[in-house]
C-alpha atoms as an extended CHARMM CRD file, in Angstrom:
* protein
*
        77  EXT
         1         1  MET       CA             14.8510000000      -13.0290000000        7.5680000000  PROA      1               0.0000000000
         2         2  THR       CA             14.0660000000       -9.7470000000        9.2670000000  PROA      2               0.0000000000
         3         3  GLN       CA             11.4540000000       -7.1060000000        8.4580000000  PROA      3               0.0000000000
         4         4  LEU       CA             13.0850000000       -3.6740000000        8.1380000000  PROA      4               0.0000000000
         5         5  TYR       CA             11.7240000000       -0.2640000000        7.2120000000  PROA      5               0.0000000000
         6         6  PHE       CA             13.4750000000        2.3150000000        5.0490000000  PROA      6               0.0000000000
         7         7  HSD       CA             12.2730000000        5.8360000000        5.9180000000  PROA      7               0.0000000000
         8         8  CYS       CA             13.6280000000        8.9080000000        4.1430000000  PROA      8               0.0000000000
         9         9  SER       CA             13.7920000000       12.4330000000        5.4980000000  PROA      9               0.0000000000
        10        10  ASN       CA             15.3000000000       15.8630000000        5.2480000000  PROA      10              0.0000000000
        11        11  SER       CA             14.6700000000       18.9350000000        7.3830000000  PROA      11              0.0000000000
        12        12  LYS       CA             11.3220000000       19.6170000000        5.6510000000  PROA      12              0.0000000000
        13        13  LYS       CA              9.8220000000       16.2630000000        4.6350000000  PROA      13              0.0000000000
        14        14  VAL       CA              9.5430000000       12.6490000000        5.7360000000  PROA      14              0.0000000000
        15        15  PHE       CA              8.6360000000        9.6300000000        3.6150000000  PROA      15              0.0000000000
        16        16  VAL       CA              7.5480000000        6.7820000000        5.8890000000  PROA      16              0.0000000000
        17        17  ASP       CA              7.9870000000        3.2520000000        4.5840000000  PROA      17              0.0000000000
        18        18  GLN       CA              4.7330000000        1.5070000000        5.5300000000  PROA      18              0.0000000000
        19        19  ARG       CA              5.5200000000       -1.8610000000        3.8860000000  PROA      19              0.0000000000
        20        20  GLY       CA              9.1610000000       -2.4390000000        4.6920000000  PROA      20              0.0000000000
        21        21  ALA       CA             11.1940000000       -5.2960000000        3.2390000000  PROA      21              0.0000000000
        22        22  MET       CA             12.3460000000       -8.7010000000        4.3860000000  PROA      22              0.0000000000
        23        23  VAL       CA             16.1410000000       -8.9000000000        4.4230000000  PROA      23              0.0000000000
        24        24  ASP       CA             18.6180000000      -11.5450000000        5.4290000000  PROA      24              0.0000000000
        25        25  GLY       CA             21.2290000000       -9.6350000000        7.4220000000  PROA      25              0.0000000000
        26        26  LEU       CA             22.7990000000       -6.1900000000        7.4790000000  PROA      26              0.0000000000
        27        27  ALA       CA             24.6400000000       -6.5990000000        4.1590000000  PROA      27              0.0000000000
        28        28  GLU       CA             21.3520000000       -7.2090000000        2.3620000000  PROA      28              0.0000000000
        29        29  ALA       CA             19.7650000000       -4.3020000000        4.2810000000  PROA      29              0.0000000000
        30        30  ARG       CA             22.5990000000       -2.0300000000        3.1190000000  PROA      30              0.0000000000
        31        31  ASP       CA             22.1250000000       -3.1380000000       -0.4860000000  PROA      31              0.0000000000
        32        32  HSD       CA             18.3810000000       -2.5640000000       -0.2610000000  PROA      32              0.0000000000
        33        33  ALA       CA             18.9790000000        0.8870000000        1.2750000000  PROA      33              0.0000000000
        34        34  THR       CA             21.2130000000        1.7820000000       -1.6640000000  PROA      34              0.0000000000
        35        35  ARG       CA             18.4920000000        0.7140000000       -4.1160000000  PROA      35              0.0000000000
        36        36  VAL       CA             15.9020000000        2.8040000000       -2.2420000000  PROA      36              0.0000000000
        37        37  VAL       CA             18.1070000000        5.8960000000       -2.4800000000  PROA      37              0.0000000000
        38        38  GLN       CA             18.7380000000        5.2160000000       -6.1740000000  PROA      38              0.0000000000
        39        39  SER       CA             15.0040000000        4.8590000000       -6.8220000000  PROA      39              0.0000000000
        40        40  PHE       CA             14.3290000000        8.2840000000       -5.2820000000  PROA      40              0.0000000000
        41        41  THR       CA             17.1880000000       10.0520000000       -7.0230000000  PROA      41              0.0000000000
        42        42  SER       CA             16.7230000000        8.4910000000      -10.4610000000  PROA      42              0.0000000000
        43        43  GLU       CA             13.2490000000        9.9840000000      -10.9290000000  PROA      43              0.0000000000
        44        44  ARG       CA             13.0530000000       13.2530000000      -12.8120000000  PROA      44              0.0000000000
        45        45  SER       CA             12.4960000000       15.8310000000      -10.1300000000  PROA      45              0.0000000000
        46        46  LEU       CA             13.5280000000       19.2970000000       -9.0360000000  PROA      46              0.0000000000
        47        47  GLU       CA             14.2490000000       17.8930000000       -5.5780000000  PROA      47              0.0000000000
        48        48  ASP       CA             17.7670000000       18.4410000000       -4.2490000000  PROA      48              0.0000000000
        49        49  TRP       CA             18.4950000000       15.0650000000       -2.6700000000  PROA      49              0.0000000000
        50        50  ARG       CA             21.8640000000       16.0110000000       -1.1500000000  PROA      50              0.0000000000
        51        51  ASP       CA             20.4520000000       16.7250000000        2.3260000000  PROA      51              0.0000000000
        52        52  TRP       CA             18.2460000000       13.6170000000        2.5190000000  PROA      52              0.0000000000
        53        53  ILE       CA             18.9450000000       10.6870000000        4.8350000000  PROA      53              0.0000000000
        54        54  LEU       CA             17.5810000000        7.1440000000        4.7060000000  PROA      54              0.0000000000
        55        55  HSD       CA             16.8240000000        5.6740000000        8.1460000000  PROA      55              0.0000000000
        56        56  VAL       CA             16.7550000000        1.8880000000        8.4680000000  PROA      56              0.0000000000
        57        57  SER       CA             14.6140000000        0.6720000000       11.3750000000  PROA      57              0.0000000000
        58        58  ASP       CA             13.4660000000       -2.6960000000       12.6690000000  PROA      58              0.0000000000
        59        59  ASP       CA              9.8610000000       -3.6650000000       13.3770000000  PROA      59              0.0000000000
        60        60  GLN       CA             10.1670000000       -2.2550000000       16.9190000000  PROA      60              0.0000000000
        61        61  GLY       CA             11.0470000000        1.1820000000       15.5290000000  PROA      61              0.0000000000
        62        62  ASP       CA             14.6810000000        1.0030000000       16.6150000000  PROA      62              0.0000000000
        63        63  GLU       CA             17.0060000000        2.6790000000       14.1450000000  PROA      63              0.0000000000
        64        64  LEU       CA             19.7500000000        0.3070000000       13.0000000000  PROA      64              0.0000000000
        65        65  PHE       CA             21.7100000000        2.6310000000       10.7270000000  PROA      65              0.0000000000
        66        66  VAL       CA             21.3760000000        5.6310000000        8.4390000000  PROA      66              0.0000000000
        67        67  VAL       CA             22.5160000000        6.2210000000        4.8790000000  PROA      67              0.0000000000
        68        68  PRO       CA             22.9740000000        9.8360000000        3.8040000000  PROA      68              0.0000000000
        69        69  PHE       CA             21.8930000000       10.1170000000        0.1710000000  PROA      69              0.0000000000
        70        70  LEU       CA             25.2650000000       11.7720000000       -0.5400000000  PROA      70              0.0000000000
        71        71  PHE       CA             27.0100000000        8.4670000000        0.2660000000  PROA      71              0.0000000000
        72        72  VAL       CA             25.1530000000        6.9020000000       -2.6690000000  PROA      72              0.0000000000
        73        73  LEU       CA             25.1430000000        9.9450000000       -4.9610000000  PROA      73              0.0000000000
        74        74  GLY       CA             28.8290000000       10.7060000000       -4.5410000000  PROA      74              0.0000000000
        75        75  LYS       CA             30.3980000000       14.1030000000       -4.8410000000  PROA      75              0.0000000000
        76        76  PRO       CA             29.0580000000       16.4810000000       -7.5100000000  PROA      76              0.0000000000
        77        77  HSD       CA             31.4260000000       17.0460000000      -10.4240000000  PROA      77              0.0000000000
């Protein structure tokens, strides 16, 4: 198991994940990242999430991969 952190940002704001999550491999990290994005975007808000990016980092602060919110949200209809 590995401790990873799931930070979210756009050009104006940053949400830093202070707690992180224990995951067992990159597939589980990807699934957790998707759930994090869904938790942000499912809340009633005036925020336009299309330009947000989720950054997945290890406990050393090295970025492993990013997930643009648009990848989870899909294209607008």
